[in-house]
C-alpha positions in Angstrom: 0.2 0.1 -0.3 1.7 3.9 -1.2 2.0 5.7 1.9 0.5 9.0 2.6 2.8 12.0 1.9 1.4 15.7 3.4 3.5 18.5 1.9 4.5 21.8 4.1 5.6 24.1 1.4 7.5 26.9 3.4 6.8 29.6 0.2 8.4 32.2 2.6 12.0 30.7 1.8 11.2 28.9 -1.5 9.5 31.9 -3.2 10.6 30.6 -6.7 7.1 28.9 -7.8 8.4 27.5 -11.1 10.1 24.9 -8.6 6.7 23.5 -8.1 6.1 21.2 -10.7 10.0 19.2 -10.1 9.2 19.7 -6.3 6.0 17.8 -6.5 7.3 14.9 -8.9 10.2 14.5 -6.4 7.9 13.8 -3.6 5.7 10.9 -5.9 9.0 8.5 -5.7 8.0 8.4 -2.1 4.5 8.0 -2.2 0.9 9.0 -2.2 0.1 12.5 -1.8 -2.2 13.7 0.4 -2.2 17.4 0.1 0.0 20.0 -0.3 0.0 23.5 2.1 1.2 26.8 0.4 2.4 29.4 3.7 2.1 32.8 1.8 1.1 36.0 2.1 -1.5 35.6 0.0 -3.2 39.1 0.1 0.2 40.6 -0.9 0.5 41.9 -4.4 2.4 38.5 -6.1 -0.6 36.3 -6.9 1.0 33.5 -8.5 0.9 31.7 -5.3 -2.7 32.0 -4.8 -3.9 31.2 -9.1 -1.6 27.9 -8.3 -4.0 27.4 -5.1 -6.8 27.6 -6.5 -5.6 25.8 -10.0 -3.9 22.6 -8.1 -6.1 22.2 -5.9 -3.4 23.3 -3.3 -4.8 24.1 0.4 -3.7 28.1 1.4 -2.5 29.1 4.5 -2.4 32.5 5.4 0.5 34.0 6.4 -0.4 37.4 8.7 3.5 38.3 9.7 5.4 37.1 6.8 8.8 39.0 8.1 8.3 37.3 11.6 9.6 33.6 10.7 5.3 33.1 11.0 5.0 30.3 8.8 8.2 28.7 10.7 5.6 28.2 13.6 2.5 28.2 11.8 4.3 24.9 9.5 5.3 23.4 13.4 2.2 23.6 14.6 0.1 22.2 12.0 2.7 19.2 11.2 2.1 18.3 15.0 -1.7 18.4 15.3 -1.7 16.3 11.9 0.9 13.3 13.7 -2.1 13.3 16.1 -5.0 13.6 13.9 -4.6 12.0 10.8 -2.7 8.7 8.9 0.4 10.4 7.0 3.2 8.5 7.0 5.7 11.0 5.4 5.5 14.9 6.7 7.7 16.3 4.4 9.0 19.6 5.1 10.1 21.9 1.9 12.0 24.7 2.7 15.8 26.2 2.6 15.3 26.9 6.3 17.4 25.5 9.5 14.4 25.5 11.6 12.6 22.0 10.8 15.0 19.7 12.8 13.3 19.7 16.3 9.7 19.3 13.7 11.7 16.3 12.5 12.8 15.1 15.2 9.3 15.3 17.3 7.4 13.6 14.6 10.4 10.4 14.1 10.0 9.7 17.4 6.1 9.5 16.8 7.3 7.2 14.1 6.5 9.2 11.4 9.0 9.1 8.5 10.1 12.8 6.9 11.4 14.4 4.2 13.9 17.8 4.1 13.2 19.2 0.5 15.8 21.6 -0.4 18.3 24.4 -2.9 20.6 24.1 -0.3 22.8 21.1 0.2 24.9 22.2 2.2 21.8 22.5 4.7 22.7 22.2 7.9 20.0 20.4 9.4 19.4 17.7 7.0 20.8 15.3 9.5 17.2 15.1 11.1 15.0 13.7 8.5 14.3 10.4 7.4 15.1 11.6 3.5 16.5 14.4 2.0 16.2 15.7 -1.3 17.8 18.5 -3.2 16.0 20.1 -5.7 18.2 22.6 -8.6 17.0 25.9 -7.6 16.6 26.6 -11.5 14.6 24.1 -12.6 12.6 26.0 -16.2 16.4 26.4 -17.3 17.1 22.5 -16.8 14.1 21.1 -18.1 14.5 23.1 -20.8 18.1 21.2 -21.8 16.6 18.4 -21.5 13.5 18.5 -23.1 15.7 20.2 -26.0 18.2 17.2 -26.1 15.1 14.5 -26.7 13.2 16.0 -29.2 16.2 15.8 -31.2 16.3 12.0 -30.3 13.2 11.7 -30.7 10.0 12.3 -32.7 7.6 15.2 -31.2 5.0 13.2 -28.5 1.7 13.9 -29.8 -1.3 14.7 -27.6 -3.9 12.1 -26.5 -7.1 11.1 -27.3 -8.9 11.5 -23.9 -12.7 10.3 -24.2 -14.4 13.0 -22.0 -17.8 10.1 -21.2 -14.1 8.0 -19.9 -12.2 11.3 -17.8 -16.1 11.8 -15.9 -16.5 8.2 -15.1 -12.8 8.3 -13.3 -13.2 11.6 -11.3 -16.5 9.9 -10.3 -15.3 6.5 -9.2 -12.9 8.3 -6.8 -14.8 10.4 -5.6 -17.2 7.3 -4.8 -14.1 6.0 -2.6 -12.8 9.1 -1.7 -13.0 9.6 2.5 -15.7 12.2 3.1 -17.2 14.1 5.8 -20.9 13.4 7.4 -22.7 15.6 4.5 -21.1 13.8 1.9 -17.9 16.2 1.2 -14.7 15.0 -0.3 -10.9 16.9 0.4 -10.8 18.9 -3.3 -6.9 18.5 -3.1 -7.4 14.6 -2.2 -9.5 14.7 -5.9 -7.5 16.6 -7.7 -4.8 14.8 -6.9 -6.4 11.4 -7.9 -7.1 12.8 -11.6 -3.1 14.3 -11.9 -2.3 10.5 -11.9 -3.9 10.0 -15.3 -4.4 13.3 -17.2 -2.3 16.7 -17.5 -3.9 19.1 -16.6 -3.7 20.1 -20.6 -6.1 17.0 -21.3 -8.9 19.2 -19.8 -8.2 22.3 -21.9 -8.4 20.0 -25.0 -11.7 18.5 -23.7 -13.2 21.9 -24.2 -12.8 23.0 -20.0 -10.2 26.4 -18.7 -8.9 24.6 -16.0 -9.4 20.9 -14.3 -12.3 22.9 -11.9 -13.5 24.1 -14.4 -14.1 20.2 -15.5 -14.8 19.3 -11.9 -17.6 22.3 -11.9 -19.8 21.7 -14.9 -19.6 18.0 -14.0 -22.2 17.9 -11.5 -19.6 18.9 -8.2 -19.7 21.9 -5.9 -16.4 22.9 -4.5 -16.9 24.7 -1.4 -14.9 26.9 1.1 -11.6 28.9 0.8 -8.8 27.6 2.7 -10.1 24.0 2.6 -12.1 23.2 0.1 -14.8 20.2 -0.4 -16.1 18.4 -3.3 -19.6 16.9 -3.9 
């Protein structure tokens, strides 16, 4: 059975949003992502993180005082609360900060595994974690180089032939097996992760929808809430 990974993304510290796809791909090597929580000042001028949460189904966690290490405190509190109230196996911290060592040790004492994803090879707290991953701080340039090289060696990949009815059946199937509250609401983030396993964001655009969220809404579902969005 695949392990459940809960992700705490310190966007105050790992502020390059372009690195998100590489980070998510790295996390998937360890298990199934149950939720990605983004800690950021969403009322500031930079709307890119807000847009990413809206489109990808990440959970936005508002930082009220961005300059006072509020993110570190909130992440630590949320991680410990989750350790006692959820079935997650691996707690992943995405940050270049050196403040998460003690919370990692506390989680490991409770029988949890921890993963640090950082862009600093010499991060001083790497020994506190069960696993360590170093990600390139400029993934777009790296991925573009790799893509160009691959295109020279192989024919260009053709778009997939996606059947809309099949996608809707897949959505309904995963909603039926998702954990729901007493009123029938399921986690929007979890449902998006199920869809992502099989379909790319571009697949929904090719079907004539603006986004994955637009597809879910027009398939007869409601989306409720702001910070913790639910679906039924």
